[in-house]
GURO-763485 format. One record per residue (C-alpha): residue in three letters; chain; z, y, x. Coordinates in Angstrom, 1 decimal, padded with zeros to 4 digits. Example, Ala and Ser with C-alpha at 12.3 -4.5 7.8 and 13.67 -1.06 7.14 Angstrom:
BEGIN
PT code unit     pz     py     px
PT  ALA    A  007.8 -004.5  012.3
PT  SER    A  007.1 -001.1  013.7
END
This chain:
BEGIN
PT code unit     pz     py     px
PT  MET    A  170.3  081.0  070.0
PT  ARG    A  169.6  077.7  071.7
PT  SER    A  166.6  077.0  069.5
PT  PHE    A  165.2  080.4  070.3
PT  LEU    A  165.8  079.9  074.0
PT  ARG    A  164.0  076.5  073.9
PT  PHE    A  161.1  078.0  072.0
PT  ALA    A  160.7  080.9  074.5
PT  ILE    A  161.0  078.6  077.5
PT  ALA    A  158.4  076.2  076.1
PT  TRP    A  156.1  079.1  075.4
PT  ILE    A  156.4  080.3  079.0
PT  MET    A  155.7  076.8  080.3
PT  ILE    A  152.6  076.4  078.1
PT  SER    A  151.3  079.8  079.1
PT  SER    A  151.8  079.1  082.8
PT  LEU    A  149.9  075.8  082.6
PT  THR    A  146.9  077.1  080.6
PT  TRP    A  146.1  080.2  082.7
PT  ALA    A  142.6  078.9  083.6
PT  GLN    A  141.4  078.6  080.0
PT  THR    A  142.4  082.1  078.7
PT  SER    A  140.1  085.1  078.7
PT  PRO    A  140.6  088.8  077.9
PT  VAL    A  140.6  090.0  074.4
PT  GLY    A  137.5  091.8  073.2
PT  THR    A  135.1  090.5  076.0
PT  ASN    A  133.0  088.0  074.2
PT  GLU    A  129.8  088.8  075.9
PT  LEU    A  129.4  086.9  079.2
PT  LEU    A  128.0  088.9  082.2
PT  LYS    A  125.5  086.5  083.9
PT  LEU    A  124.7  087.1  087.5
PT  ASP    A  121.1  085.8  087.3
PT  GLU    A  120.2  088.4  084.7
PT  LEU    A  121.8  091.2  086.8
PT  ILE    A  119.7  090.0  089.8
PT  THR    A  116.5  090.2  087.8
PT  GLU    A  117.4  093.7  086.6
PT  ALA    A  118.3  094.9  090.0
PT  LEU    A  115.1  093.7  091.5
PT  ARG    A  113.1  095.5  088.8
PT  ASN    A  115.1  098.7  088.5
PT  ASN    A  116.9  099.5  091.7
PT  PRO    A  115.7  102.9  092.9
PT  GLN    A  115.9  102.0  096.6
PT  LEU    A  113.7  098.9  096.0
PT  ARG    A  111.2  100.9  094.0
PT  ALA    A  110.9  103.4  096.7
PT  ALA    A  110.5  100.7  099.4
PT  ARG    A  107.9  099.0  097.3
PT  ASN    A  105.9  102.2  097.0
PT  GLN    A  106.3  102.7  100.8
PT  THR    A  104.9  099.3  101.5
PT  ALA    A  102.0  099.8  099.1
PT  ALA    A  101.2  103.2  100.8
PT  ALA    A  101.2  101.5  104.2
PT  ARG    A  098.7  098.9  102.9
PT  THR    A  096.3  101.7  102.1
PT  ARG    A  096.1  102.8  105.8
PT  VAL    A  094.2  099.6  106.7
PT  ASP    A  091.1  100.8  104.9
PT  GLN    A  091.6  104.4  106.2
PT  VAL    A  091.6  103.5  109.9
PT  THR    A  088.9  100.9  109.8
PT  SER    A  086.3  103.2  108.1
PT  TRP    A  083.9  105.4  110.0
PT  ASP    A  084.3  109.1  109.9
PT  ALA    A  082.2  110.8  107.2
PT  PRO    A  078.7  111.9  108.4
PT  GLN    A  077.9  115.6  108.8
PT  VAL    A  074.9  117.1  107.0
PT  GLY    A  073.7  120.7  107.8
PT  VAL    A  071.0  123.3  107.6
PT  GLU    A  070.2  125.6  110.5
PT  PHE    A  068.3  128.8  110.0
PT  PHE    A  066.4  129.0  113.2
PT  GLN    A  064.5  132.1  114.6
PT  SER    A  065.3  134.3  111.6
PT  PRO    A  064.4  138.0  112.4
PT  VAL    A  067.3  140.4  112.9
PT  ARG    A  065.8  142.7  110.3
PT  SER    A  066.3  139.9  107.6
PT  PHE    A  070.1  140.1  107.9
PT  PRO    A  072.0  139.2  105.9
PT  ASN    A  069.4  137.1  104.1
PT  PRO    A  068.4  134.2  106.4
PT  LEU    A  065.6  133.1  104.1
PT  LYS    A  063.7  136.4  104.4
PT  ASP    A  060.8  136.1  106.9
PT  GLN    A  062.4  133.1  108.5
PT  MET    A  060.3  131.1  111.0
PT  GLU    A  062.1  127.7  111.0
PT  MET    A  064.6  125.7  109.1
PT  ASP    A  066.3  122.7  110.6
PT  TYR    A  067.9  119.9  108.5
PT  TYR    A  070.1  117.4  110.2
PT  ILE    A  072.5  114.5  109.6
PT  GLN    A  075.0  113.6  112.3
PT  GLN    A  077.3  110.5  112.6
PT  MET    A  080.0  109.5  115.1
PT  PHE    A  080.1  105.8  116.1
PT  PRO    A  083.4  104.6  117.7
PT  PHE    A  083.1  102.2  120.6
PT  PRO    A  083.0  098.5  119.3
PT  GLY    A  086.5  097.1  119.0
PT  LYS    A  088.3  100.4  118.4
PT  LEU    A  088.3  100.2  114.6
PT  SER    A  089.3  096.6  114.6
PT  ALA    A  092.2  097.3  116.9
PT  MET    A  093.3  100.2  114.6
PT  GLY    A  093.0  097.8  111.7
PT  LYS    A  095.2  095.2  113.3
PT  ALA    A  097.8  097.9  114.1
PT  ALA    A  097.8  099.2  110.5
PT  GLU    A  097.9  095.6  109.1
PT  ALA    A  100.9  094.8  111.3
PT  ASN    A  102.6  098.1  110.3
PT  ALA    A  102.1  097.2  106.6
PT  ASN    A  103.5  093.7  107.1
PT  MET    A  106.5  095.3  109.0
PT  PHE    A  107.2  097.5  105.9
PT  ASP    A  106.8  094.5  103.6
PT  GLN    A  109.4  092.6  105.6
PT  GLY    A  111.6  095.6  105.6
PT  PHE    A  111.4  095.6  101.8
PT  ARG    A  112.4  091.9  101.8
PT  ALA    A  115.4  092.8  104.0
PT  LEU    A  116.4  095.6  101.7
PT  GLU    A  116.2  093.1  098.8
PT  ARG    A  118.6  090.8  100.5
PT  LYS    A  120.9  093.8  101.2
PT  ILE    A  120.9  095.0  097.6
PT  LEU    A  121.4  091.5  096.3
PT  ARG    A  124.4  091.0  098.6
PT  GLU    A  125.9  094.3  097.4
PT  LEU    A  125.3  093.3  093.8
PT  LYS    A  126.8  089.9  094.2
PT  THR    A  129.8  091.3  096.1
PT  ALA    A  130.5  093.8  093.4
PT  TYR    A  130.0  091.1  090.7
PT  PHE    A  132.6  088.9  092.3
PT  GLU    A  134.9  091.9  092.8
PT  LEU    A  134.6  092.5  089.0
PT  TYR    A  135.5  088.8  088.5
PT  LEU    A  138.6  089.3  090.5
PT  VAL    A  139.8  092.5  088.9
PT  GLN    A  139.1  091.0  085.4
PT  ARG    A  141.3  088.0  086.3
PT  LYS    A  144.0  090.3  087.7
PT  ILE    A  143.9  092.3  084.4
PT  GLN    A  144.1  089.0  082.5
PT  ILE    A  147.0  087.7  084.5
PT  ASN    A  148.7  091.0  084.3
PT  ALA    A  148.5  091.1  080.5
PT  GLU    A  149.7  087.5  080.2
PT  ASN    A  152.6  088.3  082.5
PT  GLN    A  153.6  091.4  080.6
PT  ASP    A  153.9  089.1  077.6
PT  LEU    A  156.0  086.6  079.6
PT  MET    A  158.2  089.4  081.0
PT  ARG    A  158.8  090.7  077.5
PT  ARG    A  160.0  087.2  076.6
PT  PHE    A  162.2  087.2  079.6
PT  VAL    A  163.7  090.5  078.5
PT  ASP    A  164.4  089.0  075.1
PT  ILE    A  165.9  085.8  076.6
PT  ALA    A  168.1  087.9  079.0
PT  ASN    A  169.3  090.0  076.1
PT  LYS    A  170.2  087.0  073.9
PT  GLN    A  171.9  085.4  076.9
PT  TYR    A  173.9  088.5  077.4
PT  GLU    A  174.8  088.8  073.7
PT  VAL    A  176.4  085.3  073.7
PT  GLY    A  178.2  085.9  076.9
PT  MET    A  176.0  083.6  079.0
PT  GLY    A  174.0  086.3  080.8
PT  LYS    A  174.5  089.4  082.9
PT  GLN    A  173.4  093.0  082.3
PT  PRO    A  171.6  093.1  085.8
PT  ASP    A  169.4  090.3  084.5
PT  ILE    A  168.2  092.5  081.7
PT  LEU    A  167.6  095.4  084.1
PT  ARG    A  165.6  093.3  086.5
PT  ALA    A  163.4  092.0  083.7
PT  GLN    A  162.8  095.5  082.4
PT  THR    A  162.0  096.8  085.9
PT  GLU    A  159.6  093.9  086.4
PT  LEU    A  157.9  094.7  083.1
PT  SER    A  157.5  098.4  084.0
PT  THR    A  156.0  097.4  087.3
PT  LEU    A  153.5  095.2  085.5
PT  ILE    A  152.5  098.0  083.1
PT  ASN    A  151.9  100.4  086.0
PT  ALA    A  149.9  097.7  087.8
PT  GLY    A  147.8  097.2  084.7
PT  LEU    A  146.9  100.9  084.5
PT  ASN    A  145.8  100.8  088.2
PT  LEU    A  143.7  097.7  087.5
PT  GLN    A  141.9  099.4  084.7
PT  LYS    A  140.9  102.2  087.1
PT  GLU    A  139.8  099.7  089.7
PT  LYS    A  137.7  097.9  087.0
PT  ARG    A  135.9  101.1  086.0
PT  ALA    A  135.1  101.8  089.7
PT  VAL    A  133.6  098.3  090.2
PT  GLU    A  131.6  098.6  087.0
PT  ALA    A  130.3  102.0  088.1
PT  MET    A  129.1  100.4  091.4
PT  ILE    A  127.3  097.6  089.5
PT  ASN    A  125.7  100.1  087.1
PT  THR    A  124.5  102.2  090.1
PT  ILE    A  122.8  099.2  091.7
PT  LEU    A  121.1  098.5  088.4
PT  SER    A  120.1  102.1  087.8
PT  ARG    A  122.2  102.3  084.6
PT  PRO    A  124.5  105.0  083.5
PT  ALA    A  127.7  104.7  085.6
PT  ASN    A  130.0  104.3  082.5
PT  ASP    A  128.0  101.6  080.8
PT  PRO    A  130.3  098.8  079.6
PT  LEU    A  129.9  095.4  081.2
PT  GLY    A  130.7  091.9  079.9
PT  TYR    A  133.1  089.3  081.1
PT  VAL    A  132.4  087.4  084.3
PT  PRO    A  132.7  083.6  083.5
PT  ASP    A  134.8  081.3  085.5
PT  ILE    A  133.3  080.3  088.9
PT  GLU    A  133.2  076.7  089.8
PT  VAL    A  130.3  076.7  092.3
PT  THR    A  130.5  074.6  095.5
PT  ILE    A  127.9  074.2  098.2
PT  PRO    A  127.4  071.6  100.9
PT  LEU    A  129.1  072.3  104.2
PT  TRP    A  126.2  072.9  106.6
PT  THR    A  126.4  073.1  110.3
PT  PHE    A  125.2  076.0  112.5
PT  GLU    A  122.5  073.8  114.0
PT  GLN    A  121.1  073.1  110.5
PT  LEU    A  121.1  076.8  109.5
PT  ARG    A  119.8  078.2  112.9
PT  PRO    A  116.1  077.2  112.6
PT  LEU    A  116.0  078.4  108.9
PT  ALA    A  117.4  081.8  109.9
PT  LEU    A  115.0  082.3  112.8
PT  GLU    A  112.1  081.4  110.5
PT  ALA    A  113.1  083.2  107.3
PT  ARG    A  115.1  086.3  108.3
PT  PRO    A  113.1  089.3  107.1
PT  GLU    A  114.4  091.6  109.9
PT  LEU    A  113.1  089.2  112.5
PT  LYS    A  109.7  088.9  110.8
PT  SER    A  109.6  092.7  110.6
PT  MET    A  110.3  093.0  114.3
PT  ASN    A  107.7  090.4  115.1
PT  PHE    A  105.1  092.5  113.2
PT  ASN    A  106.3  095.6  115.2
PT  ILE    A  105.5  093.7  118.4
PT  GLU    A  102.1  092.9  117.1
PT  MET    A  101.5  096.5  116.0
PT  ASN    A  102.4  097.8  119.5
PT  LYS    A  100.2  095.2  121.2
PT  ALA    A  097.3  096.3  119.0
PT  GLU    A  097.9  099.8  120.0
PT  VAL    A  097.8  098.8  123.6
PT  SER    A  094.4  097.2  123.0
PT  LEU    A  093.3  100.4  121.2
PT  SER    A  094.5  102.7  124.0
PT  LYS    A  092.6  100.6  126.6
PT  ARG    A  089.4  100.9  124.6
PT  GLU    A  089.8  104.7  124.7
PT  TYR    A  088.4  104.4  128.2
PT  PHE    A  085.1  103.6  126.6
PT  PRO    A  082.9  106.4  125.2
PT  ASP    A  082.2  107.0  121.6
PT  LEU    A  078.6  107.6  120.5
PT  MET    A  077.3  110.5  118.5
PT  ALA    A  073.8  110.5  117.0
PT  ARG    A  071.9  113.3  115.2
PT  VAL    A  068.6  113.2  113.4
PT  MET    A  067.0  116.6  112.7
PT  TYR    A  063.9  117.6  110.7
PT  LYS    A  062.3  121.0  111.7
PT  ASP    A  060.6  122.8  108.9
PT  MET    A  058.2  125.2  110.5
PT  ALA    A  057.4  128.2  108.3
PT  MET    A  054.7  129.7  110.4
PT  THR    A  052.6  126.6  110.8
PT  SER    A  051.7  123.5  108.9
PT  ASN    A  053.1  121.2  111.7
PT  ASP    A  056.7  120.2  111.1
PT  PHE    A  058.7  118.3  113.7
PT  TRP    A  061.7  116.0  113.9
PT  SER    A  064.1  115.3  116.7
PT  VAL    A  066.9  112.9  117.7
PT  MET    A  070.0  113.6  119.7
PT  VAL    A  072.4  111.1  121.2
PT  GLY    A  075.6  112.1  122.9
PT  VAL    A  078.6  110.2  124.3
PT  SER    A  082.2  111.2  125.2
PT  ILE    A  083.3  111.0  128.8
PT  PRO    A  086.9  109.9  128.8
PT  LEU    A  087.0  109.2  132.5
PT  SER    A  086.4  112.8  133.5
PT  PRO    A  088.9  113.9  136.1
PT  TRP    A  090.6  116.4  133.8
PT  SER    A  091.1  113.9  130.9
PT  SER    A  091.6  110.5  132.5
PT  GLY    A  095.4  111.1  132.8
PT  LYS    A  095.7  111.4  129.0
PT  TYR    A  094.3  107.9  128.4
PT  ALA    A  096.2  106.2  131.3
PT  SER    A  099.5  107.7  130.0
PT  LYS    A  098.7  106.5  126.5
PT  VAL    A  098.2  102.9  127.8
PT  GLN    A  101.5  103.1  129.7
PT  GLU    A  103.4  104.5  126.7
PT  ASN    A  102.2  101.7  124.4
PT  GLU    A  103.0  099.0  127.0
PT  LEU    A  106.5  100.3  127.2
PT  ASN    A  106.7  100.3  123.4
PT  VAL    A  105.8  096.6  123.4
PT  LYS    A  108.6  095.9  125.8
PT  ARG    A  111.0  097.9  123.7
PT  ALA    A  109.9  096.1  120.6
PT  GLU    A  110.5  092.7  122.3
PT  GLU    A  114.0  093.7  123.4
PT  ASP    A  114.8  094.9  119.8
PT  PHE    A  113.6  091.5  118.6
PT  SER    A  115.8  089.7  121.1
PT  GLY    A  118.8  091.8  120.1
PT  MET    A  118.2  091.1  116.4
PT  ARG    A  117.7  087.4  117.1
PT  ASN    A  121.1  087.3  118.7
PT  MET    A  122.7  089.3  115.9
PT  THR    A  121.1  087.0  113.3
PT  LEU    A  122.6  083.9  114.9
PT  PHE    A  126.0  085.5  115.1
PT  GLU    A  125.9  086.5  111.5
PT  VAL    A  124.8  083.0  110.5
PT  GLN    A  127.7  081.4  112.4
PT  ASP    A  130.2  084.0  111.2
PT  ALA    A  129.2  083.7  107.5
PT  ASN    A  129.1  079.9  107.7
PT  VAL    A  132.6  079.7  109.2
PT  ARG    A  133.9  082.0  106.5
PT  VAL    A  132.2  080.0  103.7
PT  GLN    A  133.9  076.8  104.9
PT  THR    A  137.2  078.5  105.4
PT  ASP    A  137.2  080.2  102.0
PT  GLN    A  136.1  077.0  100.3
PT  ASN    A  139.0  075.2  101.9
PT  LEU    A  141.3  077.9  100.6
PT  VAL    A  139.9  077.6  097.1
PT  LEU    A  140.6  073.9  097.0
PT  LEU    A  144.1  074.4  098.6
PT  TYR    A  145.2  076.9  096.0
PT  LYS    A  143.6  075.0  093.1
PT  ASN    A  144.8  071.5  094.0
PT  THR    A  148.1  072.1  095.9
PT  VAL    A  149.6  075.6  095.8
PT  ILE    A  149.3  076.4  092.1
PT  PRO    A  150.5  073.0  090.9
PT  GLN    A  153.5  073.2  093.3
PT  ALA    A  154.3  076.7  092.1
PT  GLU    A  154.1  075.7  088.5
PT  GLN    A  156.3  072.7  089.1
PT  THR    A  158.8  074.9  090.8
PT  LEU    A  158.8  077.3  087.8
PT  GLN    A  159.3  074.4  085.4
PT  SER    A  162.3  073.1  087.3
PT  THR    A  163.8  076.6  087.6
PT  ILE    A  163.3  077.2  083.9
PT  ALA    A  165.2  073.9  083.2
PT  ALA    A  168.0  074.9  085.6
PT  TYR    A  168.3  078.4  084.0
PT  LYS    A  168.3  076.8  080.6
PT  THR    A  171.4  074.8  081.5
PT  GLY    A  173.1  077.6  083.3
PT  LYS    A  172.7  076.0  086.8
PT  THR    A  170.7  078.9  088.4
PT  GLU    A  170.6  082.7  088.2
PT  PHE    A  168.0  084.8  086.4
PT  LEU    A  166.8  086.2  089.7
PT  MET    A  165.7  082.7  090.7
PT  LEU    A  163.7  082.5  087.6
PT  ILE    A  162.0  085.8  088.4
PT  ASP    A  161.2  084.5  091.9
PT  ALA    A  159.7  081.3  090.6
PT  TYR    A  157.6  083.3  088.1
PT  ARG    A  156.4  085.5  091.0
PT  MET    A  155.4  082.5  093.0
PT  VAL    A  153.1  081.3  090.1
PT  LEU    A  151.8  084.8  089.7
PT  MET    A  150.9  085.2  093.4
PT  ALA    A  149.4  081.7  093.6
PT  ARG    A  147.1  082.5  090.7
PT  LEU    A  146.1  085.9  092.2
PT  ASP    A  145.5  084.3  095.6
PT  TYR    A  143.4  081.6  094.0
PT  HIS    A  141.1  084.2  092.4
PT  MET    A  141.0  086.2  095.6
PT  SER    A  139.9  083.1  097.5
PT  VAL    A  137.2  082.4  094.9
PT  MET    A  135.9  086.0  095.3
PT  ASN    A  135.9  085.7  099.1
PT  TYR    A  134.2  082.4  098.9
PT  MET    A  131.4  083.7  096.8
PT  ALA    A  131.1  086.9  098.8
PT  SER    A  130.8  084.7  102.0
PT  GLN    A  128.0  082.8  100.3
PT  ALA    A  126.2  086.1  099.6
PT  ALA    A  126.7  087.0  103.3
PT  LEU    A  125.3  083.7  104.4
PT  GLU    A  122.2  084.2  102.1
PT  GLN    A  121.5  087.6  103.8
PT  ALA    A  122.1  086.2  107.3
PT  VAL    A  119.7  083.3  106.8
PT  GLY    A  117.2  085.2  104.6
PT  LEU    A  117.2  082.6  101.8
PT  ASP    A  119.0  081.9  098.6
PT  ILE    A  121.7  079.1  098.6
PT  THR    A  119.4  076.9  096.4
PT  GLU    A  116.5  077.4  098.8
PT  ILE    A  118.7  076.6  101.8
PT  ALA    A  119.9  073.4  100.1
PT  ARG    A  116.3  072.5  099.3
PT  ARG    A  115.2  072.9  102.9
PT  ILE    A  118.1  071.1  104.5
PT  PRO    A  117.9  067.3  103.9
END
């Protein structure tokens, strides 16, 4: 009995000290984040739709900077009524003409600038969507990391608890244990089994989320997320602030929105100037050998009393749109700086928690478990104290992995807030 007890206690101690090196059974394939990012950028339906929308906006530049198509026509002039419905019978004159509208100089260039700014706005909106999708993917990836570690720890602790049940039974058989100890261990084991089933359901939900982002079937199996040991420098808000104001796609998009509205103001002011219409006509005279040609030139009159209000209101509308766009930019600028500060604080806090659990909390909990095992071995403590010590190690390990997930998710939030990857931020900040 004593030899079995020492073997079981030693096995528990070794298992509790080697938790970081174990991995779930049957998950040999590693799930690499870089590969998932590449696949998401290529296959995500939202990104594909936004990419097509941006390309469509680019095509408008050529559309608005091109002249209207010319008009070509034939006029059957002075055809006798008796020839109806055949205008060629006994006709006296046929007029052939070509007509072209010429917009006032500067109108097409203003329309082109507005369309170009609009296309750039869509392009930056696409970049912002990329950042959003990548943050969602990374957050789901780190959630999968956490739930896999929970499943791993749960499986290990089910094995440990079965050992505890065996130990409690042996202790009871030789008169050194109590029946409540056996019941507590069995209850703890049942709780772990139930938690394991719930964790499997949670794992399938997270995998479905990742597959949805990747445009895969929702039930596609995913590999094992490797251990995460990434640390980044602790940057200050003042270091991150200029990078965010320069690189954040939402701010760039709103800047282009301001440019677009200013171009439309310029265009609406040019509407006060007349467009030109020119027509060249050739007159084929059927009744004489003398043919003629004529030229007609016409202009629009936008300043007529009954139409001037239309153009003045258009200028006022676009000027108000510029002010609105500038206020939107100011609001987004403030929100960007808040998000940078908030994400940076969370990164630093979560990093400190990771180090605290790794270097202090877990070693202390394991040391407590070892001393409690030794005391229970010699009959100096109750089985309940052994269960409590085991729970301390369990919670410390779970909290460590939770802090790792939060730390990595905070990094993803910082990347979205700044508009740059962590590696690019590190490169730009000396």
